[in-house]
N, C-alpha and C positions, 0 to 999 in steps of 0.2 A: 504494500500500500504506500502510495506517495504521501509525503507529509511535509509540513513546514513551508516557508516562503523564501523566495530570493528577492532581495531588495536591490534595485539599481539606483545608486545615489551618487552625488557629486563628492562627498567627503565623509569621513568618520575619524574621530580623534585617535591620535597615537602620540607617544611621548614627545616627538619632535614637533607636533602640531596639535596641542591639547585642546584647542577651542573649536576649530572648524568641524561642523557637523555634530556639535554637542547634543542637539535635540534629537538627532537620529539615535545616538547612544542611549539617551533617556528612554526613548520609545522601544528600542530593541531590547534593552534590559528589562523593561516592564513586560514585554511579550515573553521573554525567557522565564520570568517569574510565573507566568501562566502555563509554562510547560510547552510553549510553542517554539519549535526550531526556526531560527532566522539566520540566513546567510546574507551578509551585506557584500555586494560587489560594487566597489567604488573605483572604476578605471581612472588611472593617473596618466597624464601626458608623458610620453617617452622622452627622456632627457639624456641623449647620448653625449659623450664627451665631445667638445669642451663646454657645452652649455652650462653644466653645473658650476663652472668657474666664472661665468659671466653675470649671472643673476641669482639673487637669493632664492626666488621661487623655483627656479630650475634645480637648484641645489636641494631644496626640500623635496621636489618630485623624485630626484634620484635616491634620496635617503629613505623615503617612505617604504615601510615593509611590504613585501608582496603578499604576505599571508600573516594573519594575526588572529588570536583568540582573545575575546573579551568575556571571560566566563563562558557561558553557554552560547554566546554569539560568535560566529565565525566571520571574519572579514577577509576578503580577497581584493587585491589592488593590481589587476593586470594593467600593463602599459598599452597605450594606443598612440598613433601618430597624430599630433595636434597642430592645427594651424592657428597661430595667435589671434585672439579676438573671435574665434569661431564664426567666421563669415558663413552665410548660407550656402555659398557655392562649395564650401568644403564638406558639407554634410557631416558634421562631427558625430551625429547620432549613429551613422553607419559604422564609423570607426569604433565608437564606444560599444555598439552592439557586437561587433566582431571580437572585441576584447572580452566582453562578458561571455560570449560563446566559447572563446578559447579557454576560459576558466571553468567550463561546465562541470568538470569532475568535482569541483568544490561545492557545487550546488545541485548535483544530480539527485533526483528524487523529490524535488520541490513540487508542491501542489499548485502554486500560482506564482506569478511574477508581479512585483509591486514596484512601479517606477515613480521616482520623486523628482520634481521639477520638469520643465518642458523638454530640454534636450535629452536628459536621461530617461524621461518618460517615452520619448520617441524611440530611444534605443530599446527600452523594455517592451514597447509595442512590437518591434521587429523580433525580439526574442520570443514573445508570446505567440506570434504567428508561426515562427519556426518550430516551436515545441508543442503547439496546440494547447498551451496552458491558459487558464483564465488570467486576465489582466486587471490590475487595480492601479489607478493613477492618483497621485496626490500633488496638488499645486500649492505653493507656499507664499509667493510674493511677486517679485519682478518677473518670474518665469511666466506669469499670466498677465500681470499688470503692464509690463513693458515689452517683453520678448516678442509677442505676436505682432505688435506695431513695428518693431524693428526688423522683423523678418516676415513680411507679408507673403513672400513666395513659399513659405512653409506652412501656410494656413491649411492647405488641403490635407497635408500629412497630419497636422495637429487635430483637425476635425475627424479624420479617419481613425486616429488613435483613440480619441475620447469616445467615438462612436462604437469602436470595438470593445472598449473596456467594460468589464462586468460591473465595475463600480468606479466612480470618480469622486474624489474627496477634495474639499477646500478647507484650509485651516481657519477661516473666518467666514462669517456670514457675507461680508463684502466680497470675499473671494468666490463664494458660491454664485453670487450674482454675476461677477465678472466672467466666470467660466461659462455660464449660460449665455451671456451676451456675445462672447467670442466664439464659442464652439457649438452652441445649441444644446450642450449636454446638461442634464440635471445632475447636480452634484450633491454630496452629503457633507454637511458641516461637521467636521471632527478635528478639533485642535489636538496637538500632540500632548500638551500638558507638561507639567514638571514634577519632579520628585520632591514633594513638600517636606518629607521627613529628612531628606538630605539638606535642604535649606535650613530646617530647624536645628540640625546638628551643627551648623556653622554660623548661625546668627549669634550676635553678641549684644549685651547692653551698650547703649550708645557711647557712654564714657569709655568703656573698655575697648570698643572698636576704634575710637579716635586715638586712644593712647597706643594701641597696637599698630595702627597705620600711620602714626606720627602726624595726625591732623589736629588743628587747634580746637580748643573747646569753645572759643568765643566767636566763632564765625557761623554764618548760615551756609551750609554746604549744599550746593547744587551739583548733583552727580550726573555724569553722562557715561554710559557703558555701551560699547559697540565699535563697529568699524569706523575709523576716523577718515571719512571721505565726504565730499560736498553733498551727495544725495542724502546723507544721513543727518544733515542739518548741523554739522559740527561748527561751521562758521557762524551760523545764526546764534548758536549757544554761546560760543566764545565772545562774539560781539556784544551780546546781551550782558554777560557777566562783566565785561570791561565797561559797559555803559553804567551799570549799577554800582560797581566799585564795592569797597568794604561797607558793611560786614559780610557781603557775599564772597564766597570762594567757590570757583568752578573746578571740580575735580573730574578729569577725563581719563577713563580707563579704556584701553584698546590701542590698536595700531592701524596705520594706513597713511595715505598721502598727506592728510591734513594734520598729522602729528606735529605738535609744536606751533600750530597756527596762532599768530599774534602773542606768543608766549613772552616775547621781549617788549611788549607794549607798555610795560610798567604797571605799578600798583600791586603786584604780587597777588593777583586774583585768579590766575589760571595755573593749575597744577596738573601736568601731564604725567600719568603714572605708567604708561606703556601697557603691554599685554600681560595678563595675569592668569594663573590657573583658574579654572571655573569654580573650584572650591572656595576661592577667595572673594568671589562676587558677593556672597552673603555678608561678609564682613564690611565691605564698602557700603552696601545698602544699609547695614546697621548703623553706620557712621553718618549717613546722609540725612538732611532735612527734607530733600525732595529729589526725585529722579526726573530728569528732563530729557525728552526725546523728540526733537523737532524735525523728524525725517520728512523728506519730500515724497517718498514712496515706501510702502510697507505692506506686508501681509498681516501677520499678527506677531509682533515682536515678543520673544520669550522673556526678555528682560523686564517688560512691564508686568508680566505674570509673577516673576520672581519678586519684584518690588511689592506687589500686592500681598504675596505670601509673607514677606518680612514686616509689612505694615508701614511702608514708606509712601507718602503722598506722591502722586504722579502728575506731571504736566507733559502733554504729548500732542502730536499733530492730528489734524482732522482727516486722516488718510487711512485706507485699508480697513482692517478690523478694529482700529483703535477707538473710534467713536462708540461702537457697540460695547466694547470692553469697559469703557469709562462712562457709559450712560447711567442715568438715574443717580447722579451725584456720587459716582465712584472715583472720579478724578477730574482734572481740569484739562479740557480740550482747547488748544490754541485757536484763536480767532483767525489767524493766518500763519504761514510759515515764514516769519520774519523775526529779526532780532527785536524789533519793537514789540511784537506780540509776546515774546518770551519775557521781556522786561515787565510788561503789564502783569503777566501771570505771576511772576516772582514777587513783584511788589504786593500783589494781593495776598500771597502766601505769608509774606513778612508782616502784613497788617492784620491778618486773621489766621494765625496758626491753629486756632481751635477748629475753624472751618476746614482747613486742610487735613487736620487729624481726623475729623469726622468722615471726610471722603475716603481716606485710607482705611478707616474702620469698616466702611461698607465694601471696599474692594477686596479686603482680605477673605472674608467668608465666601464671596462670589468666586474668586479664583480657586479656592480650595474645593468648591463643589464642582465647578465646570472645567477646570484645567488641572485635573489630577492625572498624572501619567498612568497609574495603575487602572483607574476607572476608565480612562479613554482607551487604554490598551484592550480592555475587555470589550469595549464597543468595536474596536477594530477587529478583534477576533470574531465577533458576531458577523461582521461584514465578510470576513474570510469564509466562515462557515456557510454563508448564504451563496457564495459564488463557487465554492469547492467543497461540497458536503462530504462528510465522512473522512476528512483528512486531518482532523485536529483532536487533541486530547479531550475526552468527554468531560473530565472533571474540571477543565480549565474554563476561565471566563466568568466566574462568579463576580458580579458587581459588588464593590465594597460599600 
């Protein structure tokens, strides 16, 4: 009897790259706790010599392990020839599918193929056709919000893939609507969720967190966590903190092309901390007065769910699944994605900390009910059972 699922993804954490694909690890581990075998196939661009000597990301490609076990989850990283930028004419999904097929001994016996993101989803579609296995697709953010507009010549394939899929999943209600608008497919709303018990294990009292992280006690700490790039609103965040000045302190966690943006502007109000292990995020959230995410495009950012779990007030953009998450007084949605709008929101927080705390108190129970990794893994298993009956542990999938 066939069993388990093969996931086709863009990334999965390993010691040399501990953050990329962290939410895949969260969901895969939750599935493993249900007794569901999951093999993650995350094809990596081939990096022949001397490319690893020229660019750090090529060096990371070369160093990434081809095979890895994360407890009960098996990860394969076959190499594929990649054209930088993944232009449509290169058909990267074909090369990724060939790499997945080349690694088939590591996922033989799978009962279904689950593709994540647009390009990897198209690769999964090709594998599903070749193996005659059921196909599940999940779309997360820019892969559906931006990629179809950037690659209109791939729309026929994207619609064919979603049309063949036994189930299509969107990580937010806004993503479900976008999937319908772009492909015509009716999708299921299913966030990945987070491991709240892991967050609880690493959260700290505010004073202890600030002391551990060497952050001042007398400042209003506005925290940003994520990729430091223009589309994530890093510049709007930094410009707002500079405009506000003390007692605000902007702490930015992550890496990317905007690392250090305006850090020499003076005032000592921007503190760039670089990339950190995922386990440290809860400590930074514990130290913060507010999490700010002024992104221009999003699906459903995991960091907002983590902030809710810790009990930190949230200020974020009116894009993707954010307004739904922060609806009914669970957070502050920006009026626009500008530094000026961030300034207004942070001044409101400083003037009414009790109101901000009340919003955080409403967000916490909401994310623990709707964005729990184990509960949502049980829902995913129910989807798997509906598209591939008889292939799953009978005792698994009890909702908590």
